[in-house]
C-alpha positions in Angstrom: 19.9 -3.1 -26.1 23.5 -1.7 -26.4 25.5 -4.8 -24.8 24.8 -8.3 -24.1 26.3 -8.2 -20.7 25.1 -6.3 -17.7 25.7 -6.4 -14.1 22.1 -6.6 -13.2 19.1 -7.8 -15.1 15.7 -7.1 -13.6 12.5 -9.2 -15.1 9.8 -6.8 -14.7 9.3 -3.1 -15.4 6.8 -2.7 -12.7 7.2 -0.1 -9.9 9.3 -2.4 -7.7 11.8 -3.3 -10.5 11.8 0.7 -11.8 13.0 1.7 -8.0 15.5 -1.2 -7.6 16.9 -0.1 -11.5 17.0 3.5 -10.3 18.9 2.5 -6.9 21.3 0.4 -8.9 22.0 2.5 -11.6 22.7 5.3 -9.4 25.1 3.2 -7.8 27.1 2.8 -10.9 25.9 -0.8 -12.1 24.8 -1.5 -15.5 21.0 -2.5 -15.3 18.8 -4.0 -17.9 14.9 -4.2 -17.2 12.7 -6.9 -19.3 9.2 -6.2 -19.5 6.7 -8.6 -21.2 3.7 -6.0 -21.7 4.3 -3.0 -24.1 4.2 -0.6 -21.4 6.2 -0.1 -18.3 4.6 0.3 -14.6 2.9 -2.9 -13.7 0.0 -2.3 -11.5 0.9 1.6 -11.6 -0.3 2.6 -14.6 -3.1 4.5 -16.4 -4.5 3.0 -19.4 -7.1 4.2 -22.2 -9.7 1.4 -21.2 -12.8 2.3 -23.1 -12.3 2.9 -26.5 -14.9 5.2 -27.4 -13.4 7.8 -24.4 -10.4 9.5 -24.4 -9.5 8.9 -21.0 -6.8 7.6 -19.3 -7.7 5.8 -16.2 -5.7 4.2 -13.3 -6.6 0.5 -14.1 -5.2 -1.4 -11.0 -4.1 0.5 -8.0 -5.1 4.2 -7.8 -3.9 5.6 -4.5 -0.7 5.8 -3.0 0.1 5.0 0.8 3.0 2.3 1.2 5.5 4.0 -1.2 8.0 5.3 1.4 8.9 8.9 1.2 12.5 8.0 1.6 12.8 6.3 -1.7 10.8 9.6 -3.4 13.4 11.9 -1.8 16.3 9.5 -2.5 15.3 9.3 -6.0 14.2 12.8 -6.5 10.8 11.9 -7.7 8.5 14.6 -8.9 5.3 13.5 -7.7 2.0 15.4 -6.2 0.1 13.3 -3.6 -3.1 14.9 -3.0 -4.9 14.4 0.3 -8.8 12.9 0.1 -11.1 15.1 2.0 -13.4 11.9 2.6 -11.9 8.7 3.9 -15.1 6.6 3.8 -18.9 7.0 3.5 -21.1 4.2 4.4 -24.9 4.1 3.5 -27.0 2.6 5.9 -30.7 2.2 6.8 -31.5 2.8 10.4 -35.0 2.1 11.8 -36.5 3.3 8.4 -34.2 6.3 8.2 -31.9 6.1 5.0 -28.4 7.8 6.3 -24.5 7.7 5.7 -21.5 7.3 7.9 -19.0 9.8 6.8 -15.5 9.5 7.9 -13.5 12.8 7.1 -9.7 13.4 6.7 -10.4 16.8 7.1 -13.0 17.9 9.9 -13.3 15.6 13.0 -16.3 17.4 14.0 -18.1 16.3 10.7 -17.3 12.7 11.4 -18.2 13.1 14.9 -21.8 14.6 14.0 -22.2 11.4 11.6 -21.7 9.1 14.3 -24.3 10.9 16.3 -26.7 10.6 13.8 -26.1 6.9 13.5 -25.6 6.1 17.2 -27.3 8.6 19.1 -23.9 9.8 20.8 -20.1 10.3 20.3 -19.2 7.3 22.5 -18.8 4.8 19.3 -16.5 7.7 17.9 -14.2 8.0 20.8 -14.1 4.4 20.8 -13.1 4.0 17.2 -10.5 6.6 18.0 -9.0 4.7 20.6 -9.2 1.4 18.5 -7.1 3.2 15.5 -4.4 4.2 18.1 -3.3 0.4 18.0 -2.7 0.5 14.2 -0.8 3.9 14.3 1.2 2.9 17.4 2.3 -0.6 15.6 3.2 1.5 12.2 5.2 3.9 14.2 7.2 1.3 15.7 8.1 -0.7 12.6 7.6 1.6 9.5 11.4 2.5 9.3 12.1 -1.2 9.5 10.3 -1.8 5.8 13.4 -0.4 4.1 15.6 -3.0 6.3 16.2 -6.7 6.0 13.2 -8.5 7.3 13.4 -8.8 11.2 12.3 -12.0 13.0 9.2 -12.1 14.7 10.6 -12.4 18.1 12.9 -9.7 17.7 10.3 -7.2 16.8 8.2 -7.9 19.6 10.8 -6.6 21.6 10.3 -3.5 20.2 6.7 -3.1 21.7 7.8 -2.0 25.2 4.9 0.3 26.7 1.4 -0.9 27.2 -0.2 0.4 24.6 2.6 -0.9 22.2 1.9 -4.4 23.6 -1.8 -4.2 23.2 -1.0 -3.3 19.8 1.3 -6.6 18.8 -1.2 -8.5 20.8 -4.1 -7.1 18.7 -2.9 -7.1 15.5 -0.3 -9.8 15.4 -0.9 -12.5 18.1 -4.5 -12.8 17.9 -7.3 -12.8 15.2 -8.3 -8.9 14.4 -12.1 -9.7 15.1 -11.2 -10.2 18.8 -9.7 -6.5 18.9 -12.5 -5.5 16.8 -15.3 -6.6 19.3 -13.6 -5.5 22.3 -13.1 -1.9 21.3 -16.3 -1.5 19.2 -20.1 -1.9 19.6 -21.8 -0.9 16.7 -21.9 -3.5 13.8 -21.8 -1.0 11.0 -18.9 0.5 12.7 -17.2 -3.1 12.9 -18.0 -4.1 9.4 -16.5 -0.6 8.3 -13.5 -1.2 10.2 -12.9 -4.8 8.9 -13.3 -3.5 5.6 -9.2 -3.0 5.4 -8.6 -6.4 6.5 -10.6 -8.4 3.8 -9.8 -6.0 0.3 -8.6 -8.6 -2.3 -8.7 -11.3 0.5 -11.1 -14.1 1.3 -11.2 -14.2 4.9 -13.3 -13.5 8.1 -12.8 -11.8 11.4 -11.5 -14.6 13.2 -9.7 -16.6 10.5 -7.0 -18.4 12.6 -4.3 -18.0 9.6 -4.4 -14.1 10.6 -4.3 -13.3 7.1 -6.8 -10.7 7.8 -4.4 -9.2 10.1 -1.8 -9.0 7.5 -4.0 -7.4 5.1 -5.2 -4.7 7.6 -1.7 -3.5 8.7 -1.1 -3.1 4.8 -3.7 -0.9 4.9 -3.0 1.0 8.1 0.8 1.5 8.4 2.0 3.6 5.2 4.6 6.2 6.0 3.6 5.8 9.8 -0.1 7.4 9.1 -1.7 4.8 6.7 -3.3 7.4 4.9 -4.2 6.7 0.9 -3.4 9.6 -1.2 -4.1 10.6 -4.8 -1.6 10.9 -7.2 -1.8 14.0 -9.3 -2.1 12.8 -13.0 -3.0 9.2 -12.0 -0.9 6.1 -11.4 0.5 6.7 -14.9 2.5 9.6 -13.3 3.9 7.7 -11.1 5.3 5.1 -13.3 6.4 7.6 -15.9 8.4 9.4 -13.3 10.1 6.1 -12.0 10.8 5.6 -15.5 12.7 8.5 -16.1 14.4 8.5 -13.1 15.7 4.8 -13.7 16.6 6.1 -17.5 18.6 8.6 -16.0 20.6 6.6 -14.1 21.4 4.7 -16.9 18.7 1.8 -16.9 18.0 0.4 -20.3 14.1 -1.0 -20.6 12.8 -3.4 -23.0 9.2 -4.0 -23.6 7.2 -6.6 -25.4 9.8 -9.3 -24.4 9.0 -13.1 -24.7 11.4 -14.7 -21.8 12.5 -18.1 -22.6 14.9 -19.5 -20.0 17.1 -18.5 -16.8 20.1 -20.2 -16.6 22.0 -20.3 -13.4 25.4 -21.7 -12.6 27.9 -21.3 -9.9 29.8 -18.5 -11.9 27.3 -17.1 -14.2 23.5 -15.9 -14.8 21.9 -15.6 -17.8 18.7 -14.7 -19.5 17.2 -16.0 -23.0 14.4 -14.1 -24.4 13.1 -12.0 -27.5 
């Protein structure tokens, strides 16, 4: 640490803190990041988890979708994000037959054949495609606002003008997600597959009146207007390492193994006490 006063002190050197430090440093501000761990990156890290194996794994986050391409371009991040061939594979037993429903990111015909094998026709596949128009339309309307001050719900609703857009708003914002899933889809396996994105890490159910399932679903389906989750070459550690590089290049100082003792706020000053 080279000084006792900084324009900005950021608590936590996770990916959000590193991004903020990079922008602020590039704007000419002095920035200090304080991290309690002995590593930076927060959830975007690769770590040696198994002591007997010399392999670093993505311990928490393992795919990239919600990281805006604009930030990648603005900061000049050298990241390679690769598309996954398989979107999902769902094993099932149907009248004694052991099969698997495959959704491909690369081959729509392969996905269609998998639906025919499950249901006897491609009708449910067509219904699924029609359903996914809703989150795609929603993402197209709101994604660019993710890097702007939060808009009031009433104002955002006015962005959804045409019939499909209004249906997307109603199905994904105003009513429980389970209503739309039942309205569009008929096969319970397919319904369950779709709802998976609404309950990853969340204790909820399709008709939860809190609509937390809707919010979870949207987080998984709006990234960069496509909702596609890609694999970072080199693991998530490649993301955090690159963010650290551009933050330091922008002049940010980073301290790890920090024990934070106090935040002091007055009308004129802000101070942080740590060891």
